[in-house]
C-alpha positions in Angstrom: -29.9 88.7 43.8 -31.8 86.2 45.9 -35.5 85.9 45.2 -36.2 85.2 49.0 -34.2 86.9 51.8 -34.8 85.8 55.3 -33.0 87.7 58.1 -33.1 86.8 61.8 -36.7 85.6 61.4 -38.1 84.7 64.8 -41.6 83.6 66.0 -42.6 83.2 69.6 -45.8 81.9 71.0 -45.8 83.1 74.7 -42.7 81.4 76.1 -42.2 79.0 73.2 -39.9 79.9 70.3 -41.0 78.1 67.2 -38.6 79.8 64.8 -35.3 81.1 66.3 -33.2 83.8 64.5 -33.5 82.1 61.1 -31.5 83.6 58.2 -31.6 82.1 54.6 -31.3 83.2 51.0 -33.1 81.3 48.3 -32.2 81.9 44.6 -34.6 82.2 41.7 -35.4 78.9 40.0 -34.3 76.8 42.9 -36.1 73.8 44.4 -35.3 74.4 48.1 -36.1 72.0 50.8 -36.8 72.6 54.5 -36.2 69.4 56.6 -36.7 68.9 60.3 -38.4 66.7 62.9 -42.0 67.4 63.9 -42.1 70.8 65.7 -38.9 72.0 64.1 -40.5 75.2 62.8 -41.0 74.4 59.2 -44.7 75.2 58.9 -44.3 78.2 61.1 -41.6 79.5 58.7 -43.8 79.0 55.7 -46.7 80.8 57.5 -44.5 83.9 58.0 -43.2 83.8 54.5 -46.8 83.6 53.2 -47.9 86.5 55.5 -50.2 84.2 57.5 -48.3 84.8 60.7 -46.5 88.1 61.7 -42.9 87.6 62.7 -42.0 88.4 66.3 -38.8 89.9 65.1 -36.6 89.8 62.0 -37.9 90.1 58.5 -38.3 88.4 55.1 -38.3 89.8 51.6 -40.2 87.8 48.9 -39.8 88.8 45.3 -38.6 92.3 46.5 -41.5 92.8 48.9 -41.3 92.9 52.7 -43.7 90.4 54.2 -44.7 92.8 57.0 -44.9 96.0 54.9 -46.3 94.7 51.6 -48.4 91.6 52.3 -50.7 92.0 49.3 -47.7 92.1 46.9 -46.2 89.1 48.6 -49.4 87.1 48.2 -49.6 88.0 44.5 -46.1 86.6 44.1 -46.7 83.2 45.7 -48.7 80.0 45.4 -49.3 77.5 48.1 -50.1 73.8 48.2 -51.1 72.9 51.8 -50.7 69.7 53.8 -54.5 69.3 54.0 -56.8 69.1 51.0 -58.4 72.4 50.3 -60.4 71.8 47.1 -64.3 71.8 47.0 -65.5 68.2 46.7 -68.8 69.4 45.1 -67.0 71.1 42.2 -65.3 69.4 39.3 -61.5 69.7 38.8 -61.9 72.5 36.2 -64.5 74.4 38.3 -62.0 74.4 41.2 -59.3 75.9 39.0 -61.8 78.4 37.6 -62.8 79.5 41.1 -59.1 79.9 42.1 -58.5 82.0 39.0 -61.3 84.3 39.9 -60.0 84.7 43.5 -56.5 85.5 42.3 -57.6 88.0 39.7 -56.5 86.1 36.6 -57.6 88.1 33.5 -60.8 86.7 32.0 -59.1 86.4 28.6 -56.4 84.2 30.1 -58.4 81.9 32.4 -59.3 79.1 30.0 -55.8 79.0 28.6 -54.1 78.8 32.0 -56.5 76.1 33.2 -55.9 74.1 30.0 -52.1 74.4 30.5 -52.3 73.4 34.2 -54.5 70.4 33.5 -52.1 69.3 30.7 -49.1 69.6 32.9 -50.5 67.3 35.6 -52.2 64.9 33.2 -55.7 65.6 34.3 -57.3 67.0 31.1 -59.4 63.9 30.7 -60.6 64.1 34.4 -61.3 67.8 34.5 -65.1 67.4 34.5 -65.2 64.9 37.3 -66.2 66.1 40.7 -63.4 66.2 43.2 -65.0 63.8 45.6 -64.3 61.1 43.0 -60.7 62.0 42.7 -58.0 59.7 44.1 -55.5 61.1 46.6 -52.9 61.4 43.9 -55.3 63.1 41.4 -56.3 65.6 44.1 -52.7 66.5 44.9 -51.9 66.9 41.2 -54.9 69.2 40.8 -53.9 71.3 43.8 -50.4 71.6 42.4 -51.9 72.9 39.1 -54.1 75.3 41.2 -51.0 76.5 43.1 -49.3 77.9 40.0 -52.4 78.9 38.0 -52.0 82.6 38.6 -48.3 82.4 37.5 -46.6 83.0 40.9 -42.9 83.6 41.1 -42.7 81.3 44.1 -44.6 78.1 45.0 -44.7 76.8 48.6 -45.3 73.0 48.9 -46.0 71.9 52.5 -45.6 68.1 52.6 -46.8 67.8 49.0 -46.8 64.0 48.9 -47.8 63.2 52.5 -49.9 60.0 52.6 -49.5 59.0 49.0 -48.3 55.6 47.9 -44.7 55.4 46.6 -45.6 55.2 42.9 -48.0 58.2 43.1 -45.3 60.1 45.1 -42.7 59.5 42.4 -45.1 60.5 39.7 -45.8 63.8 41.5 -42.0 64.4 41.8 -41.9 64.4 38.0 -44.7 67.1 37.9 -42.8 69.2 40.4 -39.6 69.0 38.4 -41.4 69.9 35.2 -43.2 72.8 36.9 -39.8 74.2 38.0 -38.1 73.8 34.7 -40.9 74.6 32.3 -42.4 77.5 34.2 -39.2 78.8 35.9 -40.9 78.8 39.3 -38.9 78.9 42.6 -40.2 76.1 44.8 -39.8 75.8 48.6 -41.0 72.5 50.0 -41.2 70.8 53.4 -41.1 67.1 53.5 -40.6 64.2 55.9 -39.4 61.9 53.1 -35.6 61.9 52.8 -35.6 60.4 49.3 -38.0 63.1 48.2 -35.6 65.8 49.3 -32.7 64.0 47.7 -34.6 63.6 44.4 -36.0 67.1 44.1 -34.0 69.7 46.0 -31.1 71.8 44.7 -30.3 72.8 48.3 -31.6 71.7 51.7 -31.8 73.6 55.0 -32.1 71.3 58.0 -33.7 73.0 61.0 -34.3 71.8 64.5 -35.9 73.6 67.5 -36.5 76.5 65.1 -32.8 77.0 64.4 -30.8 76.4 61.2 -28.6 73.3 61.8 -27.0 73.0 58.3 -27.4 74.2 54.7 -26.0 72.4 51.7 -26.7 70.4 48.5 -27.9 66.8 48.9 -24.6 65.6 47.4 -22.4 67.6 49.7 -24.5 66.5 52.7 -23.9 62.8 51.9 -20.2 63.4 51.2 -19.8 65.0 54.6 -20.2 61.7 56.3 -16.9 60.7 54.8 -17.5 57.2 53.4 -19.8 54.2 53.4 -21.6 53.1 56.5 -21.0 49.6 57.9 -23.0 48.1 60.7 -21.8 44.8 62.3 -23.5 42.9 65.1 -20.6 41.3 67.1 -19.6 40.6 70.7 -15.8 40.9 70.7 -14.4 43.2 68.1 -10.8 44.2 68.1 -11.4 47.9 68.4 -7.8 49.1 68.7 -6.8 47.2 65.6 -9.9 48.5 63.7 -9.1 52.1 64.8 -5.6 51.8 63.3 -7.0 51.2 59.8 -6.5 54.5 57.8 -9.6 53.8 55.7 -11.9 53.6 58.8 -13.0 57.2 59.6 -15.4 56.7 62.5 -15.8 53.9 65.0 -18.7 53.4 67.5 -19.4 50.3 69.5 -22.6 50.2 71.6 -24.8 47.3 72.6 -23.0 44.6 70.5 -23.4 46.8 67.4 -20.2 48.1 65.7 -20.9 51.2 63.5 -18.2 52.3 61.1 -17.7 54.9 58.5 -15.3 53.5 55.9 -13.8 54.8 52.7 -14.5 52.4 49.8 -16.0 49.8 52.2 -16.5 47.2 49.4 -12.7 46.9 49.0 -11.9 46.8 52.7 -14.8 44.9 54.3 -13.0 41.6 54.4 -10.1 43.0 56.3 -12.4 44.7 58.7 -14.3 41.4 59.3 -11.1 39.7 60.2 -10.9 41.9 63.3 -14.5 41.8 64.5 -14.7 38.2 65.8 -17.9 36.3 65.0 -20.3 38.6 63.1 -24.0 37.8 63.5 -25.1 40.4 61.0 -23.4 42.8 58.5 -25.0 45.7 56.7 -23.3 48.1 54.3 -24.8 51.1 52.5 -23.8 54.4 51.0 -24.7 57.5 53.0 -28.2 58.8 52.7 -29.9 62.0 53.8 -31.5 60.1 56.6 -28.0 59.3 57.9 -27.0 62.9 57.7 -30.2 64.0 59.4 -29.6 61.6 62.3 -26.0 62.8 62.7 -27.0 66.5 62.7 -30.1 66.3 64.9 -29.7 63.1 66.8 -33.4 62.4 66.0 -35.3 60.3 63.5 -37.4 62.3 61.2 -41.1 61.4 61.6 -44.0 61.4 59.2 -46.8 63.8 60.0 -47.7 67.4 60.2 -45.2 69.9 61.7 -46.7 72.3 64.2 -50.3 71.2 63.5 -51.1 74.4 61.6 -51.7 73.0 58.1 -55.5 73.1 58.5 -55.4 76.6 60.0 -53.2 77.8 57.2 -55.6 76.4 54.6 -58.6 78.2 56.1 -56.7 81.4 56.6 -55.3 81.6 53.1 -58.6 81.0 51.5 -60.7 83.2 53.7 -58.7 86.4 53.0 -59.2 88.0 49.6 -56.5 89.7 47.7 
């Protein structure tokens, strides 16, 4: 049975529909990705799943609890790492975790053990007594990851968990997220603007645009769906009829002196293709990526940044309401 069931979930703000009839099932233990351009509805979806926004229609069941009917039980089942930092700069790392444990009702007898385990998992044991204002961006994100699962939630929401981090720090955080999933058996739902992040972490990915589900599959199957390697050639006089006859060429597009091809085993056939393109100014060949899939499905380049601009509001709301 799925741990998360979303049925016809819809959220409207006056005449604007942010999430439009969304239906999904997410299994226990999955790392599940939500991808979409800015304004696609990702953060609004997480807001409803976390009981921070009431749905306009439809419903969602989290760990057996309806988000509308049983919000307290839902909140006890989840952890959340927000886009914007939400730790107290005047407290140390350990003090921030201790405060979180008190807010979420962790038993007194278990607090120190859980804090020690969390600090160890994210490699911050030796930094635990340093005030947060002296933490680097990567250290802060790692501590907030530890805080998100401190109360042993069944589900952890990660809203742009590595936004703004340098590539090395981002990759290190990926390892912590994977360890968290495997060692603690937590179901993780993340939003991200980084295609390589989704490819590296996610078991399945839902691509949403304009609040609607566009596609749902594994990263491997998404890339296979493009049907071959991608070849881009800048040329002025390609022999398009001859190229289209080649049975290993699956897709041909010629626009603005740029010939775009999808080719099975392009490395073996590239020379034959080049014989029919005339003078080539530039040739690029690469295997399909999630970015290529995203562009094909949405027609838009995914952009870095917040989704509906609600990250800060979600942070304030989540921490201002007691359980």
